[in-house]
Backbone as a printed PyTorch tensor [residue, N CA C, xyz], in Angstrom:
tensor([[[112.3240,  85.3090, 111.1240],
         [112.9660,  86.5780, 110.9890],
         [112.1250,  87.4190, 109.8630]],

        [[112.0150,  88.6820, 110.1740],
         [111.1240,  89.4420, 109.1640],
         [112.0190,  90.5780, 108.6420]],

        [[111.5320,  91.0190, 107.5230],
         [112.0680,  92.2850, 106.8970],
         [111.6960,  93.4530, 107.5360]],

        [[112.4930,  94.3710, 107.6610],
         [112.2230,  95.6290, 108.3510],
         [111.0200,  96.3790, 107.5570]],

        [[110.2110,  96.9100, 108.4070],
         [109.1110,  97.7380, 107.7380],
         [109.6070,  99.0090, 107.0590]],

        [[110.8300,  99.5310, 107.3490],
         [111.3160, 100.7610, 106.8380],
         [111.7640, 100.8000, 105.2940]],

        [[111.6760,  99.5900, 104.7270],
         [112.0420,  99.5010, 103.1800],
         [113.4610,  99.3000, 102.9040]],

        [[114.3590,  99.1350, 103.9970],
         [115.7900,  99.0610, 103.6360],
         [116.2130,  97.7080, 102.9770]],

        [[115.2620,  96.7330, 102.9410],
         [115.4290,  95.3280, 102.5320],
         [116.1500,  94.4680, 103.5070]],

        [[116.6510,  95.0270, 104.7090],
         [117.4660,  94.4210, 105.6270],
         [116.4190,  93.7100, 106.5750]],

        [[116.9410,  92.6350, 107.3110],
         [116.1450,  92.0430, 108.3060],
         [115.8040,  93.0790, 109.5510]],

        [[114.7090,  93.0300, 110.2210],
         [114.4000,  94.1420, 111.2210],
         [115.5800,  94.0030, 112.3430]],

        [[115.8540,  92.7370, 112.8130],
         [116.9260,  92.7990, 113.8380],
         [118.2430,  93.4460, 113.4270]],

        [[118.5210,  93.6240, 112.1300],
         [119.7800,  94.3320, 111.7680],
         [119.5310,  95.6990, 111.3510]],

        [[118.3830,  96.1210, 111.4870],
         [117.9650,  97.5040, 110.9430],
         [117.3500,  98.2600, 112.1890]],

        [[116.0250,  98.6310, 111.9970],
         [115.3470,  99.4000, 112.8930],
         [115.1490,  98.8350, 114.3160]],

        [[114.9150,  97.5350, 114.4360],
         [114.7380,  96.9810, 115.7530],
         [115.7510,  97.2320, 116.7500]],

        [[117.0370,  97.3610, 116.3990],
         [118.0990,  97.5420, 117.2630],
         [117.9860,  98.8690, 117.9510]],

        [[117.4120,  99.9370, 117.0400],
         [117.2130, 101.2930, 117.6010],
         [116.0340, 101.2810, 118.4170]],

        [[114.9960, 100.5490, 118.1950],
         [113.8370, 100.4100, 118.9930],
         [114.3190,  99.7940, 120.3940]],

        [[115.3210,  98.9520, 120.4420],
         [115.8600,  98.3160, 121.7370],
         [116.8340,  99.3030, 122.3220]],

        [[117.1390, 100.4590, 121.8730],
         [117.9580, 101.3960, 122.5450],
         [119.2140, 101.9080, 121.9210]],

        [[119.6550, 101.2420, 120.8420],
         [120.9280, 101.6380, 120.2160],
         [120.5900, 103.0150, 119.4250]],

        [[121.4910, 104.0230, 119.6860],
         [121.1100, 105.2770, 119.0310],
         [121.3030, 105.2420, 117.4790]],

        [[120.5780, 105.8370, 116.7360],
         [120.6960, 106.0470, 115.3580],
         [121.8560, 106.7390, 114.9380]],

        [[122.6370, 106.3270, 114.0400],
         [123.9030, 107.0420, 113.6620],
         [123.6800, 108.1880, 112.7170]],

        [[122.5450, 108.2190, 111.9410],
         [122.2700, 109.4010, 110.9720],
         [120.8720, 109.8040, 111.1250]],

        [[120.4910, 110.9380, 110.5800],
         [119.0780, 111.2740, 110.5000],
         [118.2620, 110.3480, 109.8530]],

        [[118.8020, 109.8960, 108.5860],
         [118.0890, 108.8320, 107.9430],
         [117.6250, 107.6110, 108.6720]],

        [[118.6270, 107.1360, 109.3870],
         [118.4800, 105.9180, 110.2420],
         [117.3850, 106.1260, 111.4080]],

        [[117.4060, 107.4800, 111.8910],
         [116.3250, 107.6950, 112.9050],
         [115.0300, 107.8490, 112.2440]],

        [[115.0420, 108.4160, 111.0130],
         [113.6980, 108.6220, 110.3870],
         [113.0680, 107.2050, 109.9980]],

        [[113.9350, 106.3280, 109.5150],
         [113.5400, 105.0550, 109.1730],
         [112.9780, 104.1340, 110.5010]],

        [[113.6570, 104.2410, 111.4310],
         [113.2390, 103.7020, 112.7120],
         [112.0270, 104.2860, 113.2180]],

        [[111.7140, 105.6870, 113.0590],
         [110.5410, 106.2600, 113.4820],
         [109.3500, 105.7290, 112.6630]],

        [[109.5620, 105.6340, 111.2480],
         [108.5670, 105.1970, 110.2500],
         [108.1930, 103.5890, 110.8630]],

        [[109.1630, 102.8690, 111.0910],
         [108.8390, 101.3840, 111.5600],
         [108.1110, 101.5990, 112.8550]],

        [[108.4940, 102.5250, 113.7770],
         [107.7130, 102.5350, 114.9960],
         [106.2070, 102.9520, 114.7720]],

        [[106.1140, 103.7160, 113.7830],
         [104.7130, 103.9450, 113.4930],
         [103.9130, 102.7520, 113.0350]],

        [[104.6430, 101.9000, 112.1140],
         [103.9240, 100.8110, 111.6440],
         [103.8180,  99.7630, 112.9100]],

        [[104.6790,  99.7050, 113.6920],
         [104.4960,  98.6520, 114.8770],
         [103.7980,  99.1640, 115.9730]],

        [[103.3950, 100.4190, 116.0640],
         [102.7620, 101.0130, 117.2320],
         [103.6210, 101.3730, 118.3500]],

        [[104.9530, 101.6440, 118.1210],
         [105.6800, 101.9270, 119.3960],
         [105.8460, 103.4300, 119.8200]],

        [[104.7530, 103.8270, 120.4990],
         [104.6240, 105.1690, 120.7740],
         [105.5930, 105.6580, 121.7510]],

        [[106.0760, 104.9720, 122.6870],
         [107.1390, 105.3300, 123.5500],
         [108.4120, 105.6280, 122.8520]],

        [[108.7970, 104.8040, 121.7760],
         [109.9840, 105.2350, 121.0990],
         [109.9090, 106.3330, 120.2420]],

        [[108.5580, 106.6340, 119.6350],
         [108.3940, 107.8640, 118.8960],
         [108.5240, 109.0970, 119.7830]],

        [[107.9220, 109.0430, 121.0710],
         [108.0710, 110.2590, 121.9210],
         [109.5830, 110.3870, 122.2960]],

        [[110.2930, 109.4440, 122.6820],
         [111.6550, 109.3600, 123.1030],
         [112.5160, 109.9480, 122.1180]],

        [[112.2270, 109.7520, 120.7790],
         [113.1040, 110.3020, 119.6100],
         [112.5930, 111.6230, 119.0520]],

        [[111.6130, 112.2010, 119.8450],
         [111.1300, 113.4700, 119.3660],
         [111.6710, 114.3870, 120.2430]],

        [[112.2660, 115.6770, 119.6930],
         [112.9570, 116.6050, 120.5350],
         [111.9640, 117.1210, 121.5310]],

        [[112.3630, 117.3480, 122.6830],
         [111.5970, 117.8670, 123.8100],
         [110.9770, 119.2600, 123.5000]],

        [[111.5910, 120.0410, 122.6620],
         [110.8880, 121.3840, 122.4380],
         [109.8020, 121.3880, 121.4640]],

        [[109.5440, 120.2590, 120.6330],
         [108.4720, 120.1810, 119.7820],
         [107.5810, 118.9810, 119.9790]],

        [[108.0430, 118.1360, 120.8870],
         [107.2310, 116.7880, 121.2960],
         [105.9560, 117.0860, 121.7860]],

        [[104.8380, 116.3770, 121.3090],
         [103.6250, 116.4870, 121.9180],
         [103.4980, 115.7290, 123.3440]],

        [[102.6830, 116.3830, 124.1710],
         [102.4950, 115.6690, 125.3620],
         [101.9630, 114.2570, 125.3380]],

        [[101.1370, 114.0740, 124.4090],
         [100.4480, 112.7380, 124.1940],
         [100.4110, 112.4200, 122.8010]],

        [[100.7440, 111.2190, 122.4790],
         [100.7530, 110.7540, 121.0300],
         [ 99.8280, 109.5620, 120.9460]],

        [[ 98.8200, 109.5960, 120.1360],
         [ 97.9040, 108.5360, 120.0630],
         [ 97.9850, 107.9050, 118.6400]],

        [[ 98.1130, 106.5900, 118.5900],
         [ 98.3420, 105.7550, 117.3280],
         [ 97.1260, 104.8160, 117.3070]],

        [[ 95.8840, 105.3150, 117.3660],
         [ 94.7890, 104.3290, 117.4690],
         [ 93.7700, 104.5350, 116.2600]],

        [[ 94.3970, 104.9100, 115.0190],
         [ 93.3620, 105.0040, 113.8780],
         [ 93.0490, 103.5520, 113.4050]],

        [[ 91.9280, 103.0750, 113.7800],
         [ 91.5260, 101.7350, 113.3510],
         [ 91.4900, 101.4320, 112.0080]],

        [[ 92.1700, 100.3920, 111.4820],
         [ 92.2650, 100.0510, 110.1470],
         [ 93.3560, 100.7630, 109.3300]],

        [[ 94.1630, 101.5970, 109.8940],
         [ 95.2350, 102.2260, 109.2820],
         [ 96.4300, 101.2490, 108.9040]],

        [[ 96.6930, 101.1560, 107.7840],
         [ 97.8300, 100.2290, 107.2270],
         [ 98.8370, 100.9710, 106.4710]],

        [[100.0290, 100.9450, 107.2170],
         [101.2630, 101.4810, 106.4040],
         [101.6840, 100.5820, 105.3340]],

        [[101.9070, 101.1820, 104.0920],
         [102.1800, 100.5210, 102.9690],
         [103.6950, 100.5880, 102.3760]],

        [[104.4120, 101.5940, 102.8330],
         [105.6560, 101.7250, 102.3950],
         [106.3010, 103.1140, 102.6910]],

        [[107.7260, 103.1920, 102.4400],
         [108.3860, 104.3410, 102.7320],
         [109.4010, 104.4850, 101.5490]],

        [[109.4050, 105.7960, 101.1020],
         [110.4460, 106.1610,  99.9880],
         [111.0830, 107.2340, 100.3940]],

        [[112.4020, 107.0540, 100.6960],
         [113.2730, 108.0780, 100.9940],
         [113.8350, 108.8040,  99.8600]],

        [[113.5010, 110.1380,  99.6900],
         [113.8130, 110.8630,  98.4960],
         [115.0710, 111.5090,  98.5950]],

        [[115.4780, 112.1030,  99.7030],
         [116.8250, 112.9180,  99.7800],
         [117.0970, 113.0310, 101.2540]],

        [[118.4660, 112.9060, 101.4620],
         [119.0420, 113.3090, 102.8270],
         [119.9610, 114.2620, 102.6970]],

        [[120.1110, 115.1570, 103.6790],
         [121.1950, 116.1960, 103.5950],
         [121.6190, 116.5580, 105.0150]],

        [[122.8760, 116.8530, 105.2000],
         [123.4470, 117.4300, 106.3580],
         [123.7970, 118.7630, 106.3260]],

        [[123.1930, 119.6250, 107.2500],
         [123.5160, 121.1250, 107.2630],
         [124.7900, 121.4170, 107.9050]],

        [[125.0850, 120.6560, 108.8830],
         [126.3580, 120.6120, 109.6680],
         [126.4110, 119.3160, 110.5440]],

        [[127.3840, 119.0870, 111.3300],
         [127.4930, 117.7630, 111.9130],
         [126.4050, 117.4130, 112.8790]],

        [[125.4720, 118.3950, 113.3060],
         [124.4320, 118.1820, 114.2900],
         [123.1080, 118.4620, 113.8340]],

        [[122.8930, 118.7860, 112.4960],
         [121.6620, 119.1710, 111.9710],
         [121.5110, 118.4050, 110.6510]],

        [[120.4470, 117.8110, 110.3150],
         [120.1350, 117.1110, 109.0790],
         [118.6960, 117.1160, 108.6390]],

        [[118.4640, 116.9100, 107.4540],
         [117.1760, 116.6900, 106.8110],
         [116.9710, 115.4560, 106.1630]],

        [[115.6580, 114.9450, 106.0850],
         [115.3500, 113.8530, 105.2400],
         [113.9040, 114.0590, 104.5690]],

        [[113.8810, 113.9380, 103.2710],
         [112.7090, 114.0940, 102.6260],
         [112.2090, 112.6090, 102.2050]],

        [[110.8550, 112.5370, 102.6060],
         [110.3570, 110.9930, 102.2970],
         [108.9400, 111.2020, 102.0230]],

        [[108.5190, 110.0570, 101.4810],
         [107.1060, 109.7930, 101.2290],
         [106.6500, 108.5230, 101.9640]],

        [[105.6350, 108.6680, 102.7720],
         [105.3120, 107.3350, 103.5400],
         [103.7670, 107.2730, 102.9610]],

        [[103.4830, 105.9760, 102.4820],
         [102.2520, 105.6560, 101.9530],
         [101.4580, 104.7960, 102.9700]],

        [[100.1480, 104.9770, 103.0740],
         [ 99.2670, 104.4080, 103.8940],
         [ 97.8560, 104.1750, 103.3000]],

        [[ 97.1230, 103.4420, 104.0120],
         [ 95.6870, 103.2080, 103.4240],
         [ 94.7780, 103.1160, 104.7190]],

        [[ 93.6150, 103.8640, 104.6130],
         [ 92.6960, 104.0280, 105.6880],
         [ 91.4030, 104.0260, 105.1420]],

        [[ 90.3480, 103.1570, 105.4510],
         [ 88.9360, 103.1240, 105.0540],
         [ 89.0530, 102.8360, 103.5290]],

        [[ 89.9100, 102.1990, 103.0450],
         [ 89.8510, 101.8740, 101.5870],
         [ 90.4080, 102.9370, 100.7400]],

        [[ 91.0230, 104.0660, 101.3440],
         [ 91.5190, 105.1380, 100.6350],
         [ 93.0750, 105.1500, 100.7920]],

        [[ 93.6200, 105.3850,  99.6840],
         [ 95.1760, 105.6490,  99.8060],
         [ 95.5910, 106.8850, 100.2390]],

        [[ 96.6480, 107.2020, 100.8600],
         [ 97.1110, 108.3950, 101.3970],
         [ 98.7350, 108.3670, 101.2780]],

        [[ 99.2490, 109.5560, 100.9570],
         [100.6670, 109.8950, 101.0450],
         [100.9670, 111.0610, 101.9130]],

        [[101.9210, 110.7950, 102.6860],
         [102.4090, 111.7690, 103.6610],
         [103.8120, 112.2050, 102.9370]],

        [[104.0170, 113.3920, 102.4920],
         [105.3250, 113.8070, 101.8100],
         [105.8260, 114.8650, 102.6200]],

        [[106.9870, 114.6500, 103.5060],
         [107.5280, 115.5790, 104.4300],
         [109.0660, 115.7320, 104.2500]],

        [[109.4260, 116.7650, 104.4980],
         [110.8230, 117.0470, 104.7450],
         [111.1340, 117.3660, 106.2960]],

        [[111.7530, 116.3840, 106.9670],
         [111.7580, 116.3410, 108.3190],
         [113.1940, 116.9740, 108.7700]],

        [[113.2310, 117.7350, 109.8330],
         [114.4800, 118.2170, 110.3870],
         [114.8000, 117.4140, 111.5610]],

        [[116.2530, 117.2040, 111.7030],
         [116.7140, 116.4620, 112.8440],
         [117.8520, 117.1620, 113.4720]],

        [[118.1120, 117.0150, 114.7430],
         [119.0850, 117.6650, 115.4980],
         [119.8150, 116.5370, 116.3870]],

        [[121.0150, 116.6710, 116.5640],
         [121.8550, 115.7190, 117.3830],
         [122.2580, 116.5470, 118.7290]],

        [[121.9240, 115.8430, 119.5380],
         [122.4140, 116.4180, 121.0870],
         [122.9140, 115.3450, 122.0040]],

        [[124.1210, 115.5360, 122.4430],
         [124.7240, 114.5980, 123.3510],
         [124.8530, 113.1800, 122.7710]],

        [[125.1780, 113.2640, 121.4130],
         [125.3780, 112.0050, 120.5390],
         [124.1970, 111.4370, 120.1810]],

        [[122.9760, 111.7830, 120.4880],
         [121.6400, 111.2760, 119.9700],
         [121.0080, 112.1500, 119.0070]],

        [[120.4120, 111.5790, 117.8890],
         [119.5090, 112.2850, 116.9050],
         [118.0490, 112.2870, 117.4700]],

        [[117.5130, 113.4560, 117.2100],
         [116.1000, 113.5780, 117.4900],
         [115.3440, 114.2620, 116.3340]],

        [[114.2310, 113.8130, 116.1550],
         [113.3160, 114.4970, 115.1910],
         [112.7660, 115.8180, 115.8590]],

        [[113.0000, 116.9070, 114.9160],
         [112.5800, 118.1600, 115.4610],
         [111.2640, 118.6200, 114.9680]],

        [[111.0620, 118.7020, 113.6300],
         [109.8150, 119.0760, 113.0020],
         [109.9470, 118.8380, 111.5680]],

        [[108.9330, 119.1520, 110.7540],
         [108.9410, 118.9100, 109.4260],
         [108.1220, 119.9130, 108.5880]],

        [[108.4170, 119.9960, 107.3440],
         [107.4640, 120.7240, 106.3150],
         [106.7700, 119.6400, 105.5100]],

        [[105.5400, 119.8570, 105.2680],
         [104.7560, 118.9900, 104.6040],
         [104.5150, 119.4540, 103.0680]],

        [[104.7400, 118.6330, 102.0440],
         [104.3690, 119.0190, 100.7100],
         [103.0210, 119.3330, 100.5040]],

        [[102.7050, 120.1980,  99.5170],
         [101.4060, 120.4170,  99.1480],
         [100.4840, 119.1690,  98.9830]],

        [[ 99.3670, 119.2080,  99.5270],
         [ 98.4970, 117.9510,  99.4160],
         [ 98.6150, 116.9360, 100.4490]],

        [[ 99.6550, 116.9470, 101.2150],
         [ 99.8970, 116.1060, 102.3400],
         [ 99.2160, 116.3910, 103.5250]],

        [[ 98.6560, 115.4590, 104.3110],
         [ 97.8170, 115.7230, 105.4910],
         [ 98.6600, 116.3440, 106.6080]],

        [[ 98.1940, 117.0260, 107.5390],
         [ 99.0280, 117.6220, 108.6010],
         [ 98.7740, 116.8370, 109.8500]]])
């Protein structure tokens, strides 16, 4: 049994792995954490399936050789209404011996009972 990569401190089977297996995320934060874990685990199909069709890329490639995800810090979660939410987070990674931080405020929308990643705003200095 392994601890979930999302930083919740829970076992993966009790956290993001169940969403990867098909259980819908109950909140924007749960979806965002499961998407971070999917990046760590290379689950491209899950990332595409949880990306809203209006903003989803046609192809998603996760092949940066040597990229290592180091951790996730959820800074803030807010609900605008029952079907729209935001999550501000910082994801840390290392590539080619250099540390990187992705600081984003992501927008999520719920349709037919399922949350989807819509898009996000990057903080100054974060890669796009």
